[in-house]
ZATOR-364078 format. One record per residue: x, y, z of N, C-alpha, C in turn; residue number from 1; residue in one letter. Coordinates in pm, whole numbers, plus 50000, padded with zeros to 5 digits. Layout:
   n.X   n.Y   n.Z  ca.X  ca.Y  ca.Z   c.X   c.Y   c.Z  nr rest
     X     Y     Z     X     Y     Z     X     Y     Z NUM    A
...
//
This chain:
   n.X   n.Y   n.Z  ca.X  ca.Y  ca.Z   c.X   c.Y   c.Z  nr rest
 25953 58540 76532 25835 58633 76536 25732 58655 76439   1    A
 25633 58675 76460 25545 58668 76339 25503 58803 76251   2    I
 25500 58816 76143 25461 58975 76060 25333 58909 75992   3    F
 25227 59012 75978 25130 58992 75877 25122 59139 75794   4    I
 25109 59048 75649 25143 59149 75506 25014 59145 75458   5    G
 25013 59234 75327 24903 59264 75273 24904 59243 75148   6    E
 24804 59166 75065 24810 59121 74918 24871 59227 74824   7    A
 24903 59159 74713 24994 59249 74620 24883 59332 74560   8    P
 24968 59449 74508 24865 59548 74457 24843 59496 74302   9    G
 24828 59629 74232 24778 59597 74105 24906 59582 74018  10    R
 25020 59654 74024 25123 59649 73948 25175 59467 73966  11    A
 25182 59396 74098 25239 59318 74123 25148 59200 74043  12    E
 24994 59243 74050 24892 59156 73989 24915 59133 73821  13    V
 24973 59279 73758 24982 59265 73631 25108 59194 73560  14    E
 25191 59216 73680 25335 59172 73638 25330 59014 73690  15    Q
 25214 58953 73755 25204 58819 73795 25346 58783 73882  16    A
 25393 58873 73978 25530 58844 74034 25469 58849 74188  17    R
 25440 58747 74282 25417 58714 74353 25516 58786 74473  18    P
 25492 58859 74584 25591 58896 74691 25602 58744 74767  19    F
 25762 58726 74815 25792 58603 74862 25884 58643 74981  20    C
 25921 58549 75065 26001 58524 75146 26099 58393 75108  21    L
 26217 58457 75160 26325 58315 75181 26297 58187 75229  22    V
 26374 58085 75165 26298 57962 75177 26286 57894 75330  23    P
 26402 57954 75409 26451 57891 75551 26364 57948 75649  24    E
 26280 58062 75600 26154 58106 75693 26031 58002 75774  25    T
 26061 58000 75881 25966 57922 75942 25833 57934 75940  26    L
 25717 57848 75915 25578 57878 75895 25526 57808 76018  27    V
 25411 57864 76071 25312 57813 76189 25227 57703 76149  28    L
 25212 57572 76180 25129 57487 76105 25010 57491 76245  29    F
 24925 57410 76174 24776 57392 76259 24841 57311 76392  30    A
 24905 57247 76393 24962 57129 76516 25030 57201 76623  31    D
 25093 57331 76561 25145 57428 76643 25306 57408 76636  32    L
 25350 57328 76528 25487 57303 76525 25535 57414 76424  33    S
 25657 57417 76391 25721 57532 76295 25780 57451 76185  34    W
 25790 57449 76092 25847 57410 75975 25893 57506 75835  35    R
 26007 57462 75787 26060 57570 75680 25988 57578 75563  36    Q
 25958 57699 75529 25880 57740 75420 25899 57673 75296  37    L
 26042 57606 75250 26062 57522 75141 25989 57393 75146  38    D
 25937 57351 75304 25863 57208 75289 25736 57223 75316  39    S
 25671 57318 75280 25509 57348 75309 25456 57270 75182  40    V
 25335 57196 75185 25254 57133 75085 25129 57161 75071  41    K
 25100 57177 74943 24941 57201 74904 24896 57100 74981  42    I
 24754 57156 75048 24682 57069 75151 24706 57083 75306  43    G
 24839 57145 75327 24892 57180 75446 24781 57230 75506  44    D
 24767 57240 75664 24683 57340 75758 24789 57403 75811  45    R
 24730 57535 75847 24820 57625 75901 24737 57713 75984  46    L
 24811 57765 76092 24728 57850 76210 24781 57993 76161  47    L
 24666 58086 76143 24694 58197 76121 24597 58306 76179  48    T
 24615 58435 76104 24514 58524 76131 24424 58571 76002  49    L
 24269 58586 76037 24202 58643 75895 24290 58764 75832  50    E
 24244 58772 75677 24323 58852 75623 24245 59017 75692  51    E
 24134 59010 75727 24056 59130 75706 23963 59133 75861  52    N
 23942 59216 75934 23888 59217 76058 23739 59259 76035  53    A
 23639 59194 76092 23522 59207 76082 23461 59350 76110  54    P
 23357 59397 76007 23329 59527 76033 23280 59530 76172  55    A
 23328 59689 76211 23275 59728 76347 23303 59609 76484  56    G
 23436 59560 76444 23481 59458 76547 23582 59520 76638  57    A
 23565 59470 76752 23691 59533 76840 23626 59642 76930  58    G
 23716 59663 77047 23678 59793 77115 23751 59924 77100  59    V
 23693 60004 77100 23727 60142 77064 23814 60135 76912  60    S
 23706 60083 76829 23761 60097 76701 23852 60045 76665  61    K
 23904 59916 76756 24026 59850 76720 23967 59721 76627  62    Y
 24030 59727 76504 24009 59574 76433 24067 59477 76444  63    A
 23987 59394 76537 24054 59266 76556 24045 59152 76463  64    A
 24154 59085 76405 24125 58986 76316 24096 58865 76383  65    R
 24051 58778 76335 24042 58641 76449 24092 58550 76388  66    R
 24138 58433 76474 24257 58354 76444 24159 58243 76354  67    W
 24207 58165 76271 24170 58052 76193 24267 57957 76161  68    T
 24225 57849 76087 24297 57716 76021 24310 57750 75885  69    I
 24374 57797 75816 24414 57783 75685 24457 57677 75614  70    A
 24414 57633 75490 24461 57549 75391 24535 57588 75327  71    T
 24662 57566 75277 24758 57605 75175 24702 57533 75019  72    V
 24687 57636 74931 24603 57615 74781 24716 57590 74689  73    T
 24824 57666 74675 24935 57676 74570 25064 57740 74654  74    A
 25182 57711 74525 25284 57753 74611 25353 57823 74494  75    L
 25454 57897 74510 25526 57992 74392 25675 58004 74462  76    H
 25767 57987 74353 25888 58012 74362 25981 58105 74246  77    E
 26046 58178 74261 26111 58274 74177 26245 58319 74213  78    R
 26306 58400 74143 26435 58486 74165 26408 58616 74191  79    E
 26439 58643 74327 26416 58780 74332 26575 58882 74321  80    A
 26585 59005 74244 26684 59068 74227 26706 59136 74368  81    S
 26629 59142 74446 26661 59243 74536 26541 59204 74667  82    E
 26649 59198 74805 26557 59155 74891 26553 59243 75028  83    T
 26473 59254 75115 26503 59318 75246 26504 59228 75326  84    R
 26609 59263 75459 26614 59197 75626 26556 59274 75726  85    R
 26440 59245 75747 26374 59307 75889 26409 59246 76014  86    V
 26485 59304 76089 26512 59238 76224 26402 59303 76354  87    V
 26327 59242 76423 26259 59301 76536 26297 59229 76643  88    T
 26232 59262 76759 26259 59209 76884 26188 59080 76868  89    E
 26135 59029 76800 26106 58881 76801 26170 58808 76723  90    F
 26232 58880 76615 26348 58793 76542 26347 58865 76403  91    G
 26349 58781 76307 26399 58852 76138 26323 58781 76069  92    E
 26292 58872 75927 26201 58851 75814 26272 58888 75717  93    L
 26335 58823 75609 26372 58859 75476 26301 58839 75353  94    T
 26284 58906 75279 26171 58875 75166 26185 58997 75078  95    G
 26101 58987 74961 26100 59091 74863 26060 59243 74910  96    T
 26100 59299 74869 26013 59445 74935 25865 59502 74928  97    L
 25808 59403 74842 25687 59479 74811 25607 59363 74946  98    D
 25672 59257 75009 25580 59198 75118 25543 59303 75210  99    H
 25421 59257 75243 25369 59354 75354 25343 59271 75508 100    R
 25339 59345 75605 25339 59319 75698 25233 59406 75796 101    V
 25182 59336 75892 25043 59403 75981 25143 59520 76090 102    L
 25141 59625 76061 25204 59702 76108 25124 59802 76218 103    A
 25147 59845 76348 25068 59931 76441 25100 60075 76383 104    K
 24969 60152 76332 24998 60267 76266 24968 60403 76395 105    G
 24926 60528 76356 24930 60616 76449 24808 60601 76564 106    T
 24708 60503 76502 24563 60518 76560 24580 60351 76608 107    G
 24484 60294 76675 24476 60189 76752 24473 60074 76643 108    A
 24430 60085 76521 24383 60008 76435 24550 59942 76353 109    T
 24593 59800 76383 24710 59787 76273 24672 59813 76125 110    P
 24776 59846 76027 24751 59849 75914 24833 59763 75819 111    I
 24799 59724 75698 24918 59670 75609 25009 59751 75578 112    W
 25147 59692 75550 25274 59791 75494 25354 59733 75443 113    R
 25418 59774 75352 25522 59704 75251 25669 59696 75347 114    E
 25725 59611 75332 25821 59601 75407 25930 59728 75359 115    M
 25959 59779 75269 26041 59872 75217 25990 59991 75293 116    R
 25879 60035 75369 25782 60138 75402 25834 60144 75554 117    R
 25881 60033 75573 25902 59997 75738 25986 60107 75779 118    L
 25997 60147 75907 26079 60285 75965 26197 60216 76071 119    I
 26297 60280 76101 26384 60236 76178 26480 60335 76187 120    C
 26479 60371 76329 26567 60489 76365 26538 60599 76409 121    G
 26617 60665 76496 26600 60802 76548 26496 60748 76672 122    G
 26386 60857 76704 26265 60811 76796 26149 60777 76719 123    S
 26169 60735 76597 26048 60628 76550 26079 60505 76476 124    R
 26000 60428 76483 26008 60266 76415 25889 60222 76444 125    H
 25907 60120 76350 25736 60095 76292 25761 59956 76428 126    S
 25627 59913 76444 25599 59832 76550 25539 59718 76486 127    N
 25548 59601 76457 25500 59462 76386 25417 59390 76487 128    I
 25321 59350 76426 25226 59279 76512 25252 59113 76492 129    V
 25276 59032 76596 25309 58908 76607 25267 58861 76711 130    G
 25360 58710 76716 25326 58614 76825 25428 58578 76899 131    V
 25581 58648 76881 25708 58626 76921 25775 58507 76855 132    G
 25905 58478 76924 25993 58380 76864 25917 58249 76836 133    R
 25951 58195 76712 25914 58054 76728 25955 57961 76808 134    P
 25866 57887 76844 25936 57797 76984 25957 57666 76918 135    W
 26033 57589 77014 26089 57479 76957 26030 57362 77107 136    S
 26068 57222 77045 26010 57134 77160 26146 57091 77235 137    Q
 26167 57105 77361 26305 57078 77438 26293 56943 77443 138    P
 26401 56867 77401 26409 56738 77393 26505 56687 77522 139    N
 26430 56693 77633 26515 56683 77796 26384 56616 77837 140    T
 26442 56509 77957 26360 56439 78063 26260 56544 78125 141    F
 26301 56639 78160 26210 56738 78235 26097 56768 78131 142    D
 26087 56793 78012 26005 56851 77913 25925 56737 77907 143    A
 25962 56602 77881 25863 56492 77868 25805 56473 77994 144    G
 25883 56454 78108 25755 56491 78255 25666 56558 78237 145    W
 25687 56711 78199 25591 56794 78210 25441 56742 78102 146    I
 25482 56710 77971 25390 56673 77906 25312 56530 77938 147    A
 25387 56464 77998 25293 56342 78059 25206 56418 78141 148    G
 25254 56483 78265 25157 56538 78365 25023 56591 78284 149    L
 25064 56656 78180 24956 56755 78122 24871 56653 78034 150    L
 24915 56513 77997 24802 56456 77923 24753 56365 78046 151    D
 24762 56350 78140 24700 56300 78260 24622 56388 78336 152    G
 24689 56491 78379 24604 56610 78461 24556 56728 78387 153    E
 24601 56758 78281 24573 56876 78201 24443 56905 78143 154    G
 24432 57030 78126 24269 57065 78087 24297 57174 77968 155    F
 24178 57204 77874 24206 57334 77805 24044 57368 77828 156    I
 24017 57461 77861 23873 57507 77899 23789 57494 77765 157    D
 23687 57415 77774 23608 57415 77669 23617 57227 77637 158    G
 23701 57158 77655 23748 57047 77610 23661 56949 77700 159    S
 23653 56979 77834 23606 56869 77937 23494 56955 77984 160    R
 23440 56885 78068 23321 56947 78131 23317 56961 78309 161    T
 23434 56922 78370 23452 56921 78524 23454 57069 78579 162    P
 23431 57070 78709 23422 57168 78777 23519 57278 78745 163    A
 23664 57223 78701 23761 57284 78663 23747 57363 78525 164    L
 23658 57354 78445 23666 57409 78311 23512 57429 78283 165    A
 23434 57465 78344 23286 57466 78341 23274 57592 78290 166    K
 23355 57714 78345 23294 57854 78325 23297 57898 78115 167    S
 23185 57952 78110 23183 57945 77954 23285 58055 77932 168    S
 23300 58171 78003 23388 58265 77998 23523 58198 77954 169    R
 23576 58131 78033 23705 58052 78042 23700 57977 77866 170    R
 23588 57902 77869 23619 57817 77734 23628 57918 77633 171    R
 23581 58023 77611 23587 58125 77500 23703 58159 77513 172    K
 23792 58185 77633 23901 58235 77610 24052 58124 77608 173    H
 23992 58006 77611 24054 57915 77593 24222 57881 77670 174    G
 24164 57884 77814 24268 57867 77899 24322 57727 77896 175    G
 24439 57715 77904 24528 57605 77949 24598 57544 78062 176    V
 24567 57442 78162 24647 57425 78265 24628 57276 78347 177    G
 24659 57267 78420 24668 57141 78489 24575 57116 78646 178    F
 24555 57018 78684 24490 57037 78854 24588 56907 78923 179    A
 24615 56973 79032 24691 56858 79117 24680 56880 79260 180    Q
 24686 56794 79336 24677 56823 79501 24815 56849 79531 181    N
 24822 56935 79621 24944 56985 79735 25032 56894 79764 182    A
 25146 56893 79743 25261 56792 79746 25392 56822 79636 183    G
 25459 56734 79649 25586 56748 79567 25554 56771 79421 184    P
 25457 56691 79340 25452 56671 79213 25393 56817 79175 185    V
 25334 56880 79261 25275 57030 79209 25368 57095 79225 186    L
 25495 57127 79328 25571 57206 79351 25683 57183 79215 187    T
 25717 57056 79197 25806 57015 79069 25747 57068 78950 188    Q
 25623 57070 78892 25553 57129 78807 25597 57262 78805 189    A
 25537 57332 78888 25535 57465 78864 25661 57513 78856 190    E
 25771 57453 78906 25898 57516 78925 25962 57491 78793 191    R
 25935 57356 78715 25977 57342 78580 25924 57396 78455 192    L
 25802 57433 78477 25709 57515 78387 25791 57674 78388 193    I
 25825 57723 78500 25841 57838 78509 25991 57832 78448 194    R
 26056 57765 78498 26222 57714 78422 26222 57749 78293 195    E
 26102 57708 78228 26078 57697 78087 26032 57838 77983 196    H
 26025 57961 78104 25992 58088 78091 25824 58083 78055 197    G
 25748 58024 78129 25592 58055 78116 25560 58111 78296 198    F
 25453 58187 78261 25388 58255 78405 25284 58190 78443 199    S
 25255 58141 78574 25130 58072 78593 25060 58144 78698 200    L
 24922 58108 78694 24817 58143 78794 24774 58033 78874 201    R
 24824 58009 79023 24773 57900 79095 24658 57942 79175 202    T
 24554 57859 79199 24457 57883 79268 24386 57769 79355 203    R
 24336 57768 79458 24290 57661 79524 24175 57623 79495 204    E
 24113 57497 79452 24017 57486 79390 23887 57394 79490 205    K
 23935 57295 79520 23863 57187 79585 23947 57157 79738 206    I
 23842 57138 79824 23915 57076 79944 23832 56946 79977 207    R
 23895 56864 79991 23817 56714 80001 23896 56651 80136 208    S
 23800 56625 80253 23830 56609 80384 23818 56438 80425 209    T
 23907 56350 80452 23920 56218 80468 23928 56179 80609 210    H
 23897 56078 80644 23908 56031 80794 24057 56054 80833 211    E
 24154 56040 80729 24279 56063 80793 24382 56142 80738 212    T
 24315 56227 80661 24426 56342 80578 24312 56438 80514 213    S
 24331 56555 80498 24295 56657 80442 24356 56720 80299 214    A
 24300 56692 80182 24389 56727 80021 24339 56862 79995 215    N
 24424 56927 79943 24375 57041 79872 24397 57047 79784 216    T
 24322 57067 79643 24320 57066 79498 24360 57168 79451 217    C
 24477 57198 79332 24465 57327 79298 24492 57303 79149 218    Y
 24409 57450 79098 24393 57460 78940 24538 57542 78923 219    S
 24604 57505 78811 24747 57609 78758 24729 57601 78645 220    V
 24686 57787 78585 24687 57791 78476 24789 57847 78381 221    R
 24787 57850 78276 24915 57942 78218 24880 58083 78203 222    V
 24955 58183 78261 24911 58305 78225 24968 58364 78098 223    A
 24912 58483 78064 24931 58563 77967 24854 58580 77812 224    G
 24719 58494 77816 24661 58507 77674 24651 58391 77590 225    G
 24606 58415 77486 24591 58306 77369 24703 58278 77328 226    F
 24803 58348 77283 24926 58377 77234 25010 58278 77324 227    V
 25018 58276 77463 25111 58232 77527 25023 58065 77564 228    E
 24890 58034 77529 24844 57920 77493 24916 57841 77406 229    V
 24923 57890 77263 24983 57839 77186 25127 57810 77197 230    L
 25169 57928 77252 25312 57850 77287 25361 57737 77380 231    R
 25256 57721 77492 25274 57631 77563 25247 57509 77548 232    F
 25114 57493 77456 25090 57346 77383 25213 57303 77297 233    L
 25249 57412 77227 25342 57373 77088 25491 57325 77161 234    G
 25544 57412 77262 25666 57337 77341 25664 57210 77397 235    T
 25551 57173 77469 25541 57051 77542 25493 56938 77493 236    F
 25411 57001 77360 25334 56904 77287 25297 56788 77358 237    R
 25191 56785 77471 25098 56682 77541 25006 56632 77416 238    P
 24996 56503 77410 24940 56453 77306 24765 56437 77310 239    T
 24729 56421 77440 24575 56446 77443 24545 56611 77452 240    R
 24588 56671 77489 24582 56830 77478 24579 56891 77363 241    L
 24688 56856 77252 24694 56906 77152 24559 56878 77068 242    L
 24527 56756 77096 24405 56682 77023 24265 56759 77068 243    A
 24260 56783 77186 24170 56889 77266 24147 57007 77188 244    D
 24277 57076 77155 24305 57201 77117 24233 57214 76992 245    F
 24239 57116 76879 24216 57107 76746 24033 57086 76761 246    M
 23968 57030 76878 23836 56989 76865 23761 57141 76931 247    R
 23862 57189 77025 23780 57303 77100 23831 57460 76988 248    V
 23920 57457 76897 23964 57585 76852 23864 57691 76781 249    F
 23728 57638 76741 23636 57708 76669 23571 57796 76786 250    P
 23542 57744 76930 23509 57808 77028 23607 57889 77123 251    E
 23725 57859 77098 23864 57924 77148 23904 58044 77054 252    M
 23913 58050 76943 23960 58117 76854 23905 58268 76887 253    S
 23963 58378 76924 23910 58508 76908 23963 58590 76867 254    R
 23966 58736 76859 24021 58888 76778 24153 58860 76820 255    G
 24236 58937 76767 24381 58961 76764 24402 59058 76859 256    S
 24310 59153 76925 24337 59254 76977 24470 59284 77116 257    R
 24460 59157 77155 24575 59119 77267 24717 59101 77230 258    N
 24712 59062 77077 24829 59012 77015 24961 59130 77015 259    V
 25060 59044 77085 25185 59168 77096 25245 59189 76949 260    P
 25323 59305 76988 25390 59392 76855 25555 59378 76893 261    A
 25612 59399 76771 25733 59375 76830 25806 59515 76750 262    A
 25917 59608 76800 25991 59719 76730 26069 59686 76620 263    A
 26075 59736 76522 26183 59738 76391 26302 59790 76447 264    V
 26415 59676 76481 26540 59742 76527 26662 59747 76435 265    L
 26625 59682 76279 26708 59721 76195 26650 59695 76079 266    S
 26690 59759 75954 26649 59739 75833 26781 59740 75727 267    L
 26759 59608 75622 26915 59628 75535 26879 59524 75429 268    S
 26954 59593 75328 26947 59508 75195 27012 59370 75205 269    A
 26953 59279 75153 26978 59117 75168 27003 59069 75009 270    A
 27013 59155 74926 27047 59103 74807 26949 59036 74691 271    G
 27016 58968 74597 26927 58843 74522 26910 58739 74593 272    P
 26825 58683 74610 26757 58546 74677 26675 58481 74596 273    R
 26680 58326 74632 26551 58259 74571 26460 58281 74684 274    R
 26305 58318 74656 26205 58301 74742 26106 58233 74722 275    V
 26026 58234 74757 25921 58126 74827 25781 58180 74841 276    L
 25671 58179 74813 25536 58214 74887 25419 58096 74849 277    D
 25342 58160 74927 25192 58017 74931 25079 58100 74916 278    L
 24951 58042 74871 24842 58101 74903 24736 57996 74991 279    T
 24699 58068 75069 24617 58018 75155 24471 58039 75142 280    T
 24371 57970 75219 24241 57997 75208 24203 58131 75327 281    T
 24288 58142 75398 24253 58312 75485 24357 58397 75426 282    A
 24422 58383 75320 24494 58505 75268 24637 58545 75362 283    G
 24641 58469 75446 24788 58507 75553 24839 58387 75589 284    T
 24955 58394 75636 25032 58272 75721 25109 58313 75786 285    F
 25164 58273 75896 25247 58323 76018 25404 58264 75987 286    I
 25485 58357 75983 25657 58348 75921 25728 58405 76018 287    A
 25798 58316 76080 25915 58363 76191 25837 58392 76286 288    N
 25749 58410 76324 25676 58480 76409 25582 58583 76400 289    G
 25603 58632 76264 25522 58733 76198 25401 58711 76106 290    H
 25288 58761 76113 25193 58697 75998 25214 58786 75887 291    V
 25213 58719 75797 25221 58760 75633 25120 58739 75553 292    V
 25096 58881 75471 25005 58808 75365 25049 58711 75261 293    H
 24987 58609 75201 25033 58528 75100 25008 58589 74947 294    N
 25045 58561 74854 25063 58616 74702 24931 58657 74656 295    C
 24825 58566 74679 24678 58635 74637 24669 58600 74482 296    G
 24611 58719 74456 24570 58703 74312 24709 58735 74189 297    P
 24813 58757 74227 24909 58765 74153 24989 58617 74135 298    S
 24979 58561 74240 24999 58386 74248 24901 58312 74151 299    G
 24780 58346 74171 24696 58266 74048 24747 58311 73916 300    E
 24741 58427 73881 24790 58480 73741 24948 58380 73719 301    I
 25009 58381 73806 25161 58315 73804 25131 58146 73752 302    L
 25018 58067 73868 25011 57950 73817 24948 57946 73689 303    N
 24834 58042 73632 24798 58018 73518 24881 58041 73393 304    E
 25014 58114 73452 25113 58155 73306 25152 58003 73318 305    A
 25227 57941 73425 25310 57836 73447 25253 57715 73330 306    I
 25093 57707 73383 25006 57580 73344 24973 57609 73176 307    A
 24956 57760 73119 24973 57764 72993 25095 57739 72914 308    T
 25209 57789 72958 25314 57754 72909 25375 57599 72919 309    G
 25339 57519 72994 25345 57421 72994 25258 57308 72904 310    T
 25163 57390 72867 25033 57312 72763 25110 57331 72638 311    Q
 25172 57453 72623 25225 57502 72470 25322 57416 72456 312    E
 25413 57374 72526 25540 57298 72512 25485 57145 72499 313    Q
//
């Protein structure tokens, strides 16, 4: 699951104590893979949401943050005397109490909220904005077969200019799918993709008549919006389509208005833990499926303190 958190308050800045997460937290990279927080390095590129929504963005005053690719600029590590475990419908997140997540408030606009201020119990619970559980790449023949089909017949709207991907509206929305004539290959592809948990929209696109036969070509697209596009490409990892995704991302990226949210199912103390955090150019990163804020100003102060102490020694 993915949580989105807020920058440190003045107290954290004064103490130079960045809020952090446990090392085994999974972080979403720009290539749509997930890696542990303790393996992240300065200079790595991450896929995330912007820290703030543009003024006046969205429909009905819904402040939609835009997707972006951020660069890691600093890393931080410390021992925390107290941490909290948050379990949602997407998974869990464990970190310091001051770490903040993007939660849906009483209105349409999500707000940044500390983990210690999340609610669970009775008829009330917090809802955390996210993209779902971190995906993995199945190491199976069927998954490899799908990846090969996608590299040969797949498309991302905006990455090519044939009739199947010429709509400017679809280029903006970043649809992903493949084209295939009616027959056993199309039938098997649809079956296998659905067995991996994806919904599809299949439409007849082109009819071509020959002397001996008439073939019908179908356009098959992944349903569910931009988040499902990310999960689909990250699961099957077709080489060409991943490269296409990086090329057309600026025109595909859009606001987070349709990003799902997960209800908080339980809250519990997780005790003292070694914790880590990082600073990115976007001010956020995606952790265990939830978008969290990085440590920001307090991390910069911590870096300065560490540098000064090293020089004095």
